[in-house]
PDB file of N, CA, C and O in Angstrom:
ATOM      1  N   MET A   1     -32.966 -30.101  41.105  1.00  0.00           N
ATOM      2  CA  MET A   1     -31.959 -29.257  40.996  1.00  0.00           C
ATOM      3  C   MET A   1     -30.816 -30.160  41.128  1.00  0.00           C
ATOM      4  O   MET A   1     -30.922 -31.221  41.743  1.00  0.00           O
ATOM      5  N   PRO A   2     -29.399 -29.667  40.410  1.00  0.00           N
ATOM      6  CA  PRO A   2     -28.554 -30.590  40.651  1.00  0.00           C
ATOM      7  C   PRO A   2     -27.947 -29.977  41.745  1.00  0.00           C
ATOM      8  O   PRO A   2     -28.462 -28.936  42.154  1.00  0.00           O
ATOM      9  N   SER A   3     -26.879 -30.448  42.344  1.00  0.00           N
ATOM     10  CA  SER A   3     -26.250 -30.565  43.836  1.00  0.00           C
ATOM     11  C   SER A   3     -25.110 -29.411  43.827  1.00  0.00           C
ATOM     12  O   SER A   3     -24.640 -28.693  44.709  1.00  0.00           O
ATOM     13  N   TRP A   4     -24.838 -29.578  42.211  1.00  0.00           N
ATOM     14  CA  TRP A   4     -23.332 -28.365  42.669  1.00  0.00           C
ATOM     15  C   TRP A   4     -24.237 -26.916  42.380  1.00  0.00           C
ATOM     16  O   TRP A   4     -23.535 -25.985  42.779  1.00  0.00           O
ATOM     17  N   LEU A   5     -25.367 -26.469  41.904  1.00  0.00           N
ATOM     18  CA  LEU A   5     -26.018 -25.887  42.114  1.00  0.00           C
ATOM     19  C   LEU A   5     -25.879 -25.013  43.087  1.00  0.00           C
ATOM     20  O   LEU A   5     -25.420 -23.871  43.047  1.00  0.00           O
ATOM     21  N   ASP A   6     -26.413 -25.778  44.189  1.00  0.00           N
ATOM     22  CA  ASP A   6     -26.212 -25.748  45.700  1.00  0.00           C
ATOM     23  C   ASP A   6     -25.426 -24.796  46.596  1.00  0.00           C
ATOM     24  O   ASP A   6     -25.663 -24.047  47.544  1.00  0.00           O
ATOM     25  N   ARG A   7     -24.128 -25.261  45.680  1.00  0.00           N
ATOM     26  CA  ARG A   7     -22.377 -24.415  46.727  1.00  0.00           C
ATOM     27  C   ARG A   7     -22.367 -23.453  45.222  1.00  0.00           C
ATOM     28  O   ARG A   7     -21.222 -23.158  44.879  1.00  0.00           O
ATOM     29  N   ILE A   8     -23.288 -23.024  44.454  1.00  0.00           N
ATOM     30  CA  ILE A   8     -22.948 -21.558  43.641  1.00  0.00           C
ATOM     31  C   ILE A   8     -23.525 -20.459  44.283  1.00  0.00           C
ATOM     32  O   ILE A   8     -24.749 -20.516  44.391  1.00  0.00           O
ATOM     33  N   SER A   9     -22.880 -19.326  44.804  1.00  0.00           N
ATOM     34  CA  SER A   9     -23.562 -17.820  45.629  1.00  0.00           C
ATOM     35  C   SER A   9     -23.932 -17.236  44.420  1.00  0.00           C
ATOM     36  O   SER A   9     -23.827 -17.602  43.249  1.00  0.00           O
ATOM     37  N   ARG A  10     -24.411 -16.196  44.990  1.00  0.00           N
ATOM     38  CA  ARG A  10     -24.744 -15.829  43.760  1.00  0.00           C
ATOM     39  C   ARG A  10     -23.019 -14.224  43.734  1.00  0.00           C
ATOM     40  O   ARG A  10     -22.813 -13.374  42.868  1.00  0.00           O
ATOM     41  N   ARG A  11     -22.514 -14.396  44.565  1.00  0.00           N
ATOM     42  CA  ARG A  11     -21.506 -13.307  44.282  1.00  0.00           C
ATOM     43  C   ARG A  11     -20.247 -14.071  43.936  1.00  0.00           C
ATOM     44  O   ARG A  11     -19.184 -13.527  44.236  1.00  0.00           O
ATOM     45  N   GLY A  12     -20.209 -15.386  43.283  1.00  0.00           N
ATOM     46  CA  GLY A  12     -19.237 -16.182  42.602  1.00  0.00           C
ATOM     47  C   GLY A  12     -19.612 -16.023  41.136  1.00  0.00           C
ATOM     48  O   GLY A  12     -18.764 -15.742  40.289  1.00  0.00           O
ATOM     49  N   VAL A  13     -20.915 -16.211  40.849  1.00  0.00           N
ATOM     50  CA  VAL A  13     -21.760 -16.175  39.557  1.00  0.00           C
ATOM     51  C   VAL A  13     -21.734 -14.355  39.551  1.00  0.00           C
ATOM     52  O   VAL A  13     -22.242 -14.219  38.438  1.00  0.00           O
ATOM     53  N   MET A  14     -21.589 -13.499  39.838  1.00  0.00           N
ATOM     54  CA  MET A  14     -21.267 -12.263  39.055  1.00  0.00           C
ATOM     55  C   MET A  14     -19.382 -12.148  38.920  1.00  0.00           C
ATOM     56  O   MET A  14     -18.869 -11.783  37.862  1.00  0.00           O
ATOM     57  N   ARG A  15     -18.731 -12.433  39.869  1.00  0.00           N
ATOM     58  CA  ARG A  15     -17.330 -12.569  39.835  1.00  0.00           C
ATOM     59  C   ARG A  15     -16.816 -13.341  38.759  1.00  0.00           C
ATOM     60  O   ARG A  15     -15.680 -13.195  38.309  1.00  0.00           O
ATOM     61  N   ALA A  16     -17.794 -14.305  38.276  1.00  0.00           N
ATOM     62  CA  ALA A  16     -17.131 -14.999  36.799  1.00  0.00           C
ATOM     63  C   ALA A  16     -17.948 -13.988  35.928  1.00  0.00           C
ATOM     64  O   ALA A  16     -17.271 -13.707  34.940  1.00  0.00           O
ATOM     65  N   ALA A  17     -19.083 -13.373  35.925  1.00  0.00           N
ATOM     66  CA  ALA A  17     -19.676 -13.081  34.617  1.00  0.00           C
ATOM     67  C   ALA A  17     -18.442 -11.900  34.635  1.00  0.00           C
ATOM     68  O   ALA A  17     -17.617 -11.932  33.722  1.00  0.00           O
ATOM     69  N   LEU A  18     -18.338 -10.883  35.671  1.00  0.00           N
ATOM     70  CA  LEU A  18     -17.679  -9.851  35.296  1.00  0.00           C
ATOM     71  C   LEU A  18     -16.043  -9.880  34.599  1.00  0.00           C
ATOM     72  O   LEU A  18     -15.460  -9.112  33.833  1.00  0.00           O
ATOM     73  N   THR A  19     -15.553 -11.468  35.443  1.00  0.00           N
ATOM     74  CA  THR A  19     -14.274 -11.647  35.023  1.00  0.00           C
ATOM     75  C   THR A  19     -14.312 -11.856  33.125  1.00  0.00           C
ATOM     76  O   THR A  19     -13.436 -11.382  32.402  1.00  0.00           O
ATOM     77  N   GLY A  20     -15.510 -12.651  32.610  1.00  0.00           N
ATOM     78  CA  GLY A  20     -15.474 -12.946  31.926  1.00  0.00           C
ATOM     79  C   GLY A  20     -15.850 -12.125  30.269  1.00  0.00           C
ATOM     80  O   GLY A  20     -15.668 -12.397  29.083  1.00  0.00           O
ATOM     81  N   ALA A  21     -16.588 -10.781  31.229  1.00  0.00           N
ATOM     82  CA  ALA A  21     -16.788  -9.874  30.260  1.00  0.00           C
ATOM     83  C   ALA A  21     -15.404  -9.418  30.205  1.00  0.00           C
ATOM     84  O   ALA A  21     -14.835  -9.779  29.175  1.00  0.00           O
ATOM     85  N   ALA A  22     -14.938  -8.965  30.736  1.00  0.00           N
ATOM     86  CA  ALA A  22     -13.225  -7.959  31.161  1.00  0.00           C
ATOM     87  C   ALA A  22     -12.447  -9.036  29.916  1.00  0.00           C
ATOM     88  O   ALA A  22     -12.035  -8.722  28.800  1.00  0.00           O
ATOM     89  N   VAL A  23     -12.445  -9.653  30.228  1.00  0.00           N
ATOM     90  CA  VAL A  23     -11.589 -10.400  29.235  1.00  0.00           C
ATOM     91  C   VAL A  23     -11.958 -10.589  27.982  1.00  0.00           C
ATOM     92  O   VAL A  23     -11.096 -10.767  27.121  1.00  0.00           O
ATOM     93  N   GLY A  24     -12.733 -10.584  27.803  1.00  0.00           N
ATOM     94  CA  GLY A  24     -13.722 -10.297  26.312  1.00  0.00           C
ATOM     95  C   GLY A  24     -13.813  -9.319  25.830  1.00  0.00           C
ATOM     96  O   GLY A  24     -13.920  -9.317  24.604  1.00  0.00           O
ATOM     97  N   LEU A  25     -13.814  -8.335  26.386  1.00  0.00           N
ATOM     98  CA  LEU A  25     -13.547  -6.633  26.143  1.00  0.00           C
ATOM     99  C   LEU A  25     -12.073  -6.492  25.862  1.00  0.00           C
ATOM    100  O   LEU A  25     -11.645  -5.751  24.977  1.00  0.00           O
ATOM    101  N   THR A  26     -11.138  -7.395  26.826  1.00  0.00           N
ATOM    102  CA  THR A  26      -9.684  -6.804  26.197  1.00  0.00           C
ATOM    103  C   THR A  26      -9.515  -7.435  25.081  1.00  0.00           C
ATOM    104  O   THR A  26      -9.140  -6.648  24.213  1.00  0.00           O
ATOM    105  N   THR A  27      -9.675  -9.048  24.514  1.00  0.00           N
ATOM    106  CA  THR A  27      -9.505  -9.860  23.502  1.00  0.00           C
ATOM    107  C   THR A  27     -10.016  -9.132  22.389  1.00  0.00           C
ATOM    108  O   THR A  27      -9.453  -9.080  21.296  1.00  0.00           O
ATOM    109  N   GLY A  28     -10.884  -8.678  22.624  1.00  0.00           N
ATOM    110  CA  GLY A  28     -11.650  -8.158  21.160  1.00  0.00           C
ATOM    111  C   GLY A  28     -11.279  -6.541  20.740  1.00  0.00           C
ATOM    112  O   GLY A  28     -11.725  -5.891  19.794  1.00  0.00           O
ATOM    113  N   THR A  29     -10.287  -6.127  21.802  1.00  0.00           N
ATOM    114  CA  THR A  29      -9.331  -4.587  21.530  1.00  0.00           C
ATOM    115  C   THR A  29      -8.235  -5.064  20.991  1.00  0.00           C
ATOM    116  O   THR A  29      -7.806  -4.467  20.005  1.00  0.00           O
ATOM    117  N   ALA A  30      -7.609  -6.080  21.419  1.00  0.00           N
ATOM    118  CA  ALA A  30      -6.435  -6.894  20.848  1.00  0.00           C
ATOM    119  C   ALA A  30      -6.503  -6.872  19.409  1.00  0.00           C
ATOM    120  O   ALA A  30      -5.886  -6.162  18.615  1.00  0.00           O
ATOM    121  N   PHE A  31      -7.558  -7.980  19.167  1.00  0.00           N
ATOM    122  CA  PHE A  31      -7.835  -8.557  17.797  1.00  0.00           C
ATOM    123  C   PHE A  31      -8.044  -7.599  16.717  1.00  0.00           C
ATOM    124  O   PHE A  31      -7.419  -7.633  15.658  1.00  0.00           O
ATOM    125  N   GLY A  32      -9.022  -6.665  17.042  1.00  0.00           N
ATOM    126  CA  GLY A  32      -9.453  -5.218  16.670  1.00  0.00           C
ATOM    127  C   GLY A  32      -8.079  -4.685  16.164  1.00  0.00           C
ATOM    128  O   GLY A  32      -7.904  -4.644  14.946  1.00  0.00           O
ATOM    129  N   ALA A  33      -6.989  -4.231  17.092  1.00  0.00           N
ATOM    130  CA  ALA A  33      -6.295  -3.479  16.677  1.00  0.00           C
ATOM    131  C   ALA A  33      -5.482  -4.252  15.988  1.00  0.00           C
ATOM    132  O   ALA A  33      -5.001  -3.534  15.111  1.00  0.00           O
ATOM    133  N   ALA A  34      -4.940  -5.633  15.874  1.00  0.00           N
ATOM    134  CA  ALA A  34      -4.132  -6.198  15.130  1.00  0.00           C
ATOM    135  C   ALA A  34      -4.878  -6.289  13.664  1.00  0.00           C
ATOM    136  O   ALA A  34      -4.043  -6.207  12.763  1.00  0.00           O
ATOM    137  N   ALA A  35      -6.208  -6.435  13.194  1.00  0.00           N
ATOM    138  CA  ALA A  35      -6.781  -6.265  12.134  1.00  0.00           C
ATOM    139  C   ALA A  35      -6.591  -5.298  11.721  1.00  0.00           C
ATOM    140  O   ALA A  35      -6.562  -5.518  10.510  1.00  0.00           O
ATOM    141  N   GLN A  36      -6.359  -3.889  11.926  1.00  0.00           N
ATOM    142  CA  GLN A  36      -6.783  -2.275  11.165  1.00  0.00           C
ATOM    143  C   GLN A  36      -5.488  -2.709  10.496  1.00  0.00           C
ATOM    144  O   GLN A  36      -4.554  -3.399  10.903  1.00  0.00           O
ATOM    145  N   GLU A  37      -5.831  -1.806   8.811  1.00  0.00           N
ATOM    146  CA  GLU A  37      -4.714  -2.045   7.979  1.00  0.00           C
ATOM    147  C   GLU A  37      -4.217  -1.050   7.522  1.00  0.00           C
ATOM    148  O   GLU A  37      -4.975  -0.124   7.810  1.00  0.00           O
ATOM    149  N   LYS A  38      -3.501  -0.743   7.053  1.00  0.00           N
ATOM    150  CA  LYS A  38      -2.759   0.730   6.623  1.00  0.00           C
ATOM    151  C   LYS A  38      -3.853   1.150   5.494  1.00  0.00           C
ATOM    152  O   LYS A  38      -4.430   0.293   4.823  1.00  0.00           O
ATOM    153  N   MET A  39      -4.050   2.318   5.367  1.00  0.00           N
ATOM    154  CA  MET A  39      -4.620   2.744   3.676  1.00  0.00           C
ATOM    155  C   MET A  39      -3.704   3.013   2.449  1.00  0.00           C
ATOM    156  O   MET A  39      -2.620   3.570   2.618  1.00  0.00           O
ATOM    157  N   SER A  40      -4.111   2.639   1.257  1.00  0.00           N
ATOM    158  CA  SER A  40      -3.603   2.846   0.362  1.00  0.00           C
ATOM    159  C   SER A  40      -3.055   4.532  -0.178  1.00  0.00           C
ATOM    160  O   SER A  40      -3.470   5.562   0.352  1.00  0.00           O
ATOM    161  N   LEU A  41      -2.347   4.504  -0.992  1.00  0.00           N
ATOM    162  CA  LEU A  41      -1.352   5.344  -0.841  1.00  0.00           C
ATOM    163  C   LEU A  41      -3.182   6.286  -1.705  1.00  0.00           C
ATOM    164  O   LEU A  41      -3.726   7.318  -1.310  1.00  0.00           O
ATOM    165  N   GLN A  42      -3.344   5.935  -2.159  1.00  0.00           N
ATOM    166  CA  GLN A  42      -4.574   6.556  -3.065  1.00  0.00           C
ATOM    167  C   GLN A  42      -5.811   6.840  -2.042  1.00  0.00           C
ATOM    168  O   GLN A  42      -6.514   7.846  -2.139  1.00  0.00           O
ATOM    169  N   GLU A  43      -5.990   5.847  -1.063  1.00  0.00           N
ATOM    170  CA  GLU A  43      -7.371   6.347  -0.056  1.00  0.00           C
ATOM    171  C   GLU A  43      -6.968   7.267   0.665  1.00  0.00           C
ATOM    172  O   GLU A  43      -7.819   8.018   1.143  1.00  0.00           O
ATOM    173  N   ALA A  44      -5.671   7.472   0.938  1.00  0.00           N
ATOM    174  CA  ALA A  44      -5.162   8.794   1.304  1.00  0.00           C
ATOM    175  C   ALA A  44      -5.191  10.100   0.897  1.00  0.00           C
ATOM    176  O   ALA A  44      -4.947  11.146   1.497  1.00  0.00           O
ATOM    177  N   ASP A  45      -5.509   9.879  -0.148  1.00  0.00           N
ATOM    178  CA  ASP A  45      -5.445  10.936  -1.251  1.00  0.00           C
ATOM    179  C   ASP A  45      -3.707  12.039  -1.257  1.00  0.00           C
ATOM    180  O   ASP A  45      -3.586  13.253  -1.421  1.00  0.00           O
ATOM    181  N   TYR A  46      -2.529  10.878  -0.985  1.00  0.00           N
ATOM    182  CA  TYR A  46      -1.246  10.928  -1.257  1.00  0.00           C
ATOM    183  C   TYR A  46      -0.797  11.949  -2.222  1.00  0.00           C
ATOM    184  O   TYR A  46      -1.191  12.114  -3.376  1.00  0.00           O
ATOM    185  N   GLN A  47      -0.110  12.456  -1.710  1.00  0.00           N
ATOM    186  CA  GLN A  47       0.672  13.724  -2.853  1.00  0.00           C
ATOM    187  C   GLN A  47       2.132  13.739  -2.423  1.00  0.00           C
ATOM    188  O   GLN A  47       2.257  13.598  -1.207  1.00  0.00           O
ATOM    189  N   ASP A  48       3.461  13.896  -3.215  1.00  0.00           N
ATOM    190  CA  ASP A  48       4.712  13.767  -3.305  1.00  0.00           C
ATOM    191  C   ASP A  48       4.945  15.104  -2.943  1.00  0.00           C
ATOM    192  O   ASP A  48       6.172  15.211  -2.923  1.00  0.00           O
ATOM    193  N   SER A  49       4.346  16.375  -2.592  1.00  0.00           N
ATOM    194  CA  SER A  49       4.565  17.740  -2.362  1.00  0.00           C
ATOM    195  C   SER A  49       4.157  18.131  -0.937  1.00  0.00           C
ATOM    196  O   SER A  49       3.376  17.295  -0.482  1.00  0.00           O
ATOM    197  N   PRO A  50       4.424  19.105  -0.103  1.00  0.00           N
ATOM    198  CA  PRO A  50       3.129  19.529   0.536  1.00  0.00           C
ATOM    199  C   PRO A  50       1.901  20.433   0.709  1.00  0.00           C
ATOM    200  O   PRO A  50       2.154  21.416   0.012  1.00  0.00           O
ATOM    201  N   LYS A  51       1.136  20.543   1.075  1.00  0.00           N
ATOM    202  CA  LYS A  51       0.068  21.126   0.798  1.00  0.00           C
ATOM    203  C   LYS A  51       0.361  22.587   2.026  1.00  0.00           C
ATOM    204  O   LYS A  51       0.517  22.485   3.243  1.00  0.00           O
ATOM    205  N   ASP A  52       0.359  23.589   1.369  1.00  0.00           N
ATOM    206  CA  ASP A  52       0.778  24.523   2.158  1.00  0.00           C
ATOM    207  C   ASP A  52       1.901  24.322   3.151  1.00  0.00           C
ATOM    208  O   ASP A  52       3.054  24.090   2.787  1.00  0.00           O
ATOM    209  N   ILE A  53       1.550  24.415   4.358  1.00  0.00           N
ATOM    210  CA  ILE A  53       3.298  24.173   5.143  1.00  0.00           C
ATOM    211  C   ILE A  53       3.274  23.016   5.752  1.00  0.00           C
ATOM    212  O   ILE A  53       4.205  22.499   6.370  1.00  0.00           O
ATOM    213  N   ARG A  54       1.855  22.460   5.527  1.00  0.00           N
ATOM    214  CA  ARG A  54       1.753  20.945   5.899  1.00  0.00           C
ATOM    215  C   ARG A  54       2.505  19.853   5.332  1.00  0.00           C
ATOM    216  O   ARG A  54       2.346  19.737   4.117  1.00  0.00           O
ATOM    217  N   MET A  55       3.315  18.982   5.900  1.00  0.00           N
ATOM    218  CA  MET A  55       4.022  17.625   5.601  1.00  0.00           C
ATOM    219  C   MET A  55       4.210  16.432   6.588  1.00  0.00           C
ATOM    220  O   MET A  55       4.279  16.255   7.805  1.00  0.00           O
ATOM    221  N   CYS A  56       4.251  15.778   5.553  1.00  0.00           N
ATOM    222  CA  CYS A  56       4.729  14.464   6.475  1.00  0.00           C
ATOM    223  C   CYS A  56       5.372  14.622   7.234  1.00  0.00           C
ATOM    224  O   CYS A  56       4.873  14.349   8.326  1.00  0.00           O
ATOM    225  N   ALA A  57       6.785  15.115   7.279  1.00  0.00           N
ATOM    226  CA  ALA A  57       7.905  14.943   8.344  1.00  0.00           C
ATOM    227  C   ALA A  57       7.764  15.985   9.417  1.00  0.00           C
ATOM    228  O   ALA A  57       8.679  16.314  10.172  1.00  0.00           O
ATOM    229  N   THR A  58       6.255  16.597   9.428  1.00  0.00           N
ATOM    230  CA  THR A  58       5.884  17.360  10.737  1.00  0.00           C
ATOM    231  C   THR A  58       4.417  16.810  11.623  1.00  0.00           C
ATOM    232  O   THR A  58       3.801  17.311  12.563  1.00  0.00           O
ATOM    233  N   CYS A  59       4.150  15.100  10.535  1.00  0.00           N
ATOM    234  CA  CYS A  59       3.024  14.642  11.185  1.00  0.00           C
ATOM    235  C   CYS A  59       3.277  14.030  12.032  1.00  0.00           C
ATOM    236  O   CYS A  59       4.433  13.642  12.203  1.00  0.00           O
ATOM    237  N   THR A  60       2.458  13.781  12.715  1.00  0.00           N
ATOM    238  CA  THR A  60       2.525  12.727  14.357  1.00  0.00           C
ATOM    239  C   THR A  60       2.270  10.984  13.949  1.00  0.00           C
ATOM    240  O   THR A  60       2.386  10.091  14.788  1.00  0.00           O
ATOM    241  N   LEU A  61       1.886  10.737  12.413  1.00  0.00           N
ATOM    242  CA  LEU A  61       2.010   9.624  12.073  1.00  0.00           C
ATOM    243  C   LEU A  61       3.124   8.835  11.173  1.00  0.00           C
ATOM    244  O   LEU A  61       3.136   7.652  10.834  1.00  0.00           O
ATOM    245  N   PHE A  62       4.368  10.234  10.808  1.00  0.00           N
ATOM    246  CA  PHE A  62       5.024  10.146  10.137  1.00  0.00           C
ATOM    247  C   PHE A  62       6.346   9.098  11.078  1.00  0.00           C
ATOM    248  O   PHE A  62       6.703   9.238  12.248  1.00  0.00           O
ATOM    249  N   VAL A  63       6.808   8.127  10.095  1.00  0.00           N
ATOM    250  CA  VAL A  63       7.606   7.358  10.703  1.00  0.00           C
ATOM    251  C   VAL A  63       8.911   7.387   9.757  1.00  0.00           C
ATOM    252  O   VAL A  63       9.093   6.634   8.800  1.00  0.00           O
ATOM    253  N   PRO A  64       9.879   8.505  10.254  1.00  0.00           N
ATOM    254  CA  PRO A  64      11.468   8.477   9.498  1.00  0.00           C
ATOM    255  C   PRO A  64      11.912   7.034   9.133  1.00  0.00           C
ATOM    256  O   PRO A  64      11.510   6.081   9.801  1.00  0.00           O
ATOM    257  N   PRO A  65      12.637   6.896   8.205  1.00  0.00           N
ATOM    258  CA  PRO A  65      12.525   7.767   7.224  1.00  0.00           C
ATOM    259  C   PRO A  65      11.922   8.075   5.868  1.00  0.00           C
ATOM    260  O   PRO A  65      12.543   8.787   5.079  1.00  0.00           O
ATOM    261  N   ARG A  66      10.650   7.530   5.545  1.00  0.00           N
ATOM    262  CA  ARG A  66      10.508   7.213   4.719  1.00  0.00           C
ATOM    263  C   ARG A  66       9.147   6.380   4.951  1.00  0.00           C
ATOM    264  O   ARG A  66       8.683   5.660   4.067  1.00  0.00           O
ATOM    265  N   SER A  67       8.608   6.524   6.086  1.00  0.00           N
ATOM    266  CA  SER A  67       7.338   5.485   6.404  1.00  0.00           C
ATOM    267  C   SER A  67       6.304   6.234   7.360  1.00  0.00           C
ATOM    268  O   SER A  67       6.622   7.239   7.996  1.00  0.00           O
ATOM    269  N   CYS A  68       4.963   5.620   7.407  1.00  0.00           N
ATOM    270  CA  CYS A  68       3.534   6.138   8.203  1.00  0.00           C
ATOM    271  C   CYS A  68       3.178   5.246   8.843  1.00  0.00           C
ATOM    272  O   CYS A  68       3.545   4.084   8.668  1.00  0.00           O
ATOM    273  N   LYS A  69       2.034   5.811  10.101  1.00  0.00           N
ATOM    274  CA  LYS A  69       1.721   4.910  10.751  1.00  0.00           C
ATOM    275  C   LYS A  69       0.282   3.956  10.313  1.00  0.00           C
ATOM    276  O   LYS A  69      -0.140   2.822  10.543  1.00  0.00           O
ATOM    277  N   ALA A  70      -0.212   5.332   9.447  1.00  0.00           N
ATOM    278  CA  ALA A  70      -1.242   5.068   8.715  1.00  0.00           C
ATOM    279  C   ALA A  70      -1.281   4.635   6.967  1.00  0.00           C
ATOM    280  O   ALA A  70      -2.258   4.236   6.333  1.00  0.00           O
ATOM    281  N   VAL A  71      -0.113   4.828   6.556  1.00  0.00           N
ATOM    282  CA  VAL A  71      -0.775   5.115   4.860  1.00  0.00           C
ATOM    283  C   VAL A  71       0.636   4.236   4.716  1.00  0.00           C
ATOM    284  O   VAL A  71       1.642   4.665   5.281  1.00  0.00           O
ATOM    285  N   GLU A  72       0.699   2.761   3.802  1.00  0.00           N
ATOM    286  CA  GLU A  72       1.253   2.260   3.259  1.00  0.00           C
ATOM    287  C   GLU A  72       2.235   2.418   2.147  1.00  0.00           C
ATOM    288  O   GLU A  72       1.794   3.088   1.213  1.00  0.00           O
ATOM    289  N   GLY A  73       3.411   1.989   2.011  1.00  0.00           N
ATOM    290  CA  GLY A  73       4.355   2.184   1.245  1.00  0.00           C
ATOM    291  C   GLY A  73       5.370   2.987   1.611  1.00  0.00           C
ATOM    292  O   GLY A  73       5.425   3.137   2.832  1.00  0.00           O
ATOM    293  N   GLU A  74       6.557   3.809   0.725  1.00  0.00           N
ATOM    294  CA  GLU A  74       7.375   4.545   0.744  1.00  0.00           C
ATOM    295  C   GLU A  74       6.828   6.102   0.748  1.00  0.00           C
ATOM    296  O   GLU A  74       6.323   6.607  -0.255  1.00  0.00           O
ATOM    297  N   ILE A  75       6.998   6.827   2.051  1.00  0.00           N
ATOM    298  CA  ILE A  75       6.351   8.020   2.357  1.00  0.00           C
ATOM    299  C   ILE A  75       7.583   9.120   2.324  1.00  0.00           C
ATOM    300  O   ILE A  75       8.593   8.911   2.997  1.00  0.00           O
ATOM    301  N   SER A  76       7.448  10.306   1.506  1.00  0.00           N
ATOM    302  CA  SER A  76       8.153  11.514   1.432  1.00  0.00           C
ATOM    303  C   SER A  76       7.979  12.311   2.645  1.00  0.00           C
ATOM    304  O   SER A  76       6.886  12.705   3.052  1.00  0.00           O
ATOM    305  N   PRO A  77       8.990  12.507   3.146  1.00  0.00           N
ATOM    306  CA  PRO A  77       8.708  13.193   3.904  1.00  0.00           C
ATOM    307  C   PRO A  77       8.124  14.619   3.761  1.00  0.00           C
ATOM    308  O   PRO A  77       7.417  14.904   4.728  1.00  0.00           O
ATOM    309  N   ASN A  78       8.208  15.499   2.921  1.00  0.00           N
ATOM    310  CA  ASN A  78       7.768  16.514   1.621  1.00  0.00           C
ATOM    311  C   ASN A  78       6.566  16.146   1.472  1.00  0.00           C
ATOM    312  O   ASN A  78       5.986  17.100   0.954  1.00  0.00           O
ATOM    313  N   GLY A  79       5.831  15.276   1.635  1.00  0.00           N
ATOM    314  CA  GLY A  79       4.300  14.328   1.043  1.00  0.00           C
ATOM    315  C   GLY A  79       3.532  15.154   2.152  1.00  0.00           C
ATOM    316  O   GLY A  79       4.006  15.760   3.113  1.00  0.00           O
ATOM    317  N   TRP A  80       1.901  14.976   1.658  1.00  0.00           N
ATOM    318  CA  TRP A  80       1.082  15.388   2.472  1.00  0.00           C
ATOM    319  C   TRP A  80       0.030  14.105   1.949  1.00  0.00           C
ATOM    320  O   TRP A  80       0.126  13.342   0.988  1.00  0.00           O
ATOM    321  N   CYS A  81      -1.103  14.245   3.130  1.00  0.00           N
ATOM    322  CA  CYS A  81      -2.194  13.403   2.736  1.00  0.00           C
ATOM    323  C   CYS A  81      -3.311  13.987   3.692  1.00  0.00           C
ATOM    324  O   CYS A  81      -3.279  14.864   4.556  1.00  0.00           O
ATOM    325  N   LYS A  82      -3.988  13.430   3.363  1.00  0.00           N
ATOM    326  CA  LYS A  82      -5.600  13.845   3.862  1.00  0.00           C
ATOM    327  C   LYS A  82      -5.688  13.395   5.519  1.00  0.00           C
ATOM    328  O   LYS A  82      -6.695  13.595   6.199  1.00  0.00           O
ATOM    329  N   LEU A  83      -4.607  12.837   5.962  1.00  0.00           N
ATOM    330  CA  LEU A  83      -4.960  11.924   7.717  1.00  0.00           C
ATOM    331  C   LEU A  83      -3.526  12.733   8.216  1.00  0.00           C
ATOM    332  O   LEU A  83      -2.688  12.235   8.967  1.00  0.00           O
ATOM    333  N   PHE A  84      -3.468  13.903   7.699  1.00  0.00           N
ATOM    334  CA  PHE A  84      -1.947  15.130   8.505  1.00  0.00           C
ATOM    335  C   PHE A  84      -2.380  15.387   9.286  1.00  0.00           C
ATOM    336  O   PHE A  84      -3.374  16.107   9.190  1.00  0.00           O
ATOM    337  N   ALA A  85      -1.841  14.899  10.746  1.00  0.00           N
ATOM    338  CA  ALA A  85      -2.197  15.526  11.576  1.00  0.00           C
ATOM    339  C   ALA A  85      -0.560  16.160  12.519  1.00  0.00           C
ATOM    340  O   ALA A  85       0.366  15.451  12.913  1.00  0.00           O
ATOM    341  N   LEU A  86      -0.674  17.404  12.623  1.00  0.00           N
ATOM    342  CA  LEU A  86       0.275  18.034  13.199  1.00  0.00           C
ATOM    343  C   LEU A  86       0.509  17.785  14.655  1.00  0.00           C
ATOM    344  O   LEU A  86      -0.262  17.619  15.601  1.00  0.00           O
ATOM    345  N   ALA A  87       2.215  17.818  14.509  1.00  0.00           N
ATOM    346  CA  ALA A  87       2.988  17.362  15.702  1.00  0.00           C
ATOM    347  C   ALA A  87       2.940  18.609  16.811  1.00  0.00           C
ATOM    348  O   ALA A  87       3.038  19.814  16.581  1.00  0.00           O
ATOM    349  N   ASP A  88       2.826  18.181  17.614  1.00  0.00           N
ATOM    350  CA  ASP A  88       2.943  19.418  19.170  1.00  0.00           C
ATOM    351  C   ASP A  88       3.833  19.965  19.178  1.00  0.00           C
ATOM    352  O   ASP A  88       4.053  20.774  20.079  1.00  0.00           O
TER     353      ASP A  88
END
């Protein structure tokens, strides 16, 4: 058995394993979030007119003046898509 192996405690091994797992999970989440892409207008079934009383201007994903957090391209405040989420 190598001499360095005698100096490693079970607690040290557990601490290193848990730290490695935490770093791996954190890094994976950050890369996953960065890799997310916006949907195209077609994928989101976007239309330039409201659906009933639902419209982009009242959606939580809408970014004034003409953008969306989930759909790429220029968005009309009066538009609508299948990702609509009513703001509180």
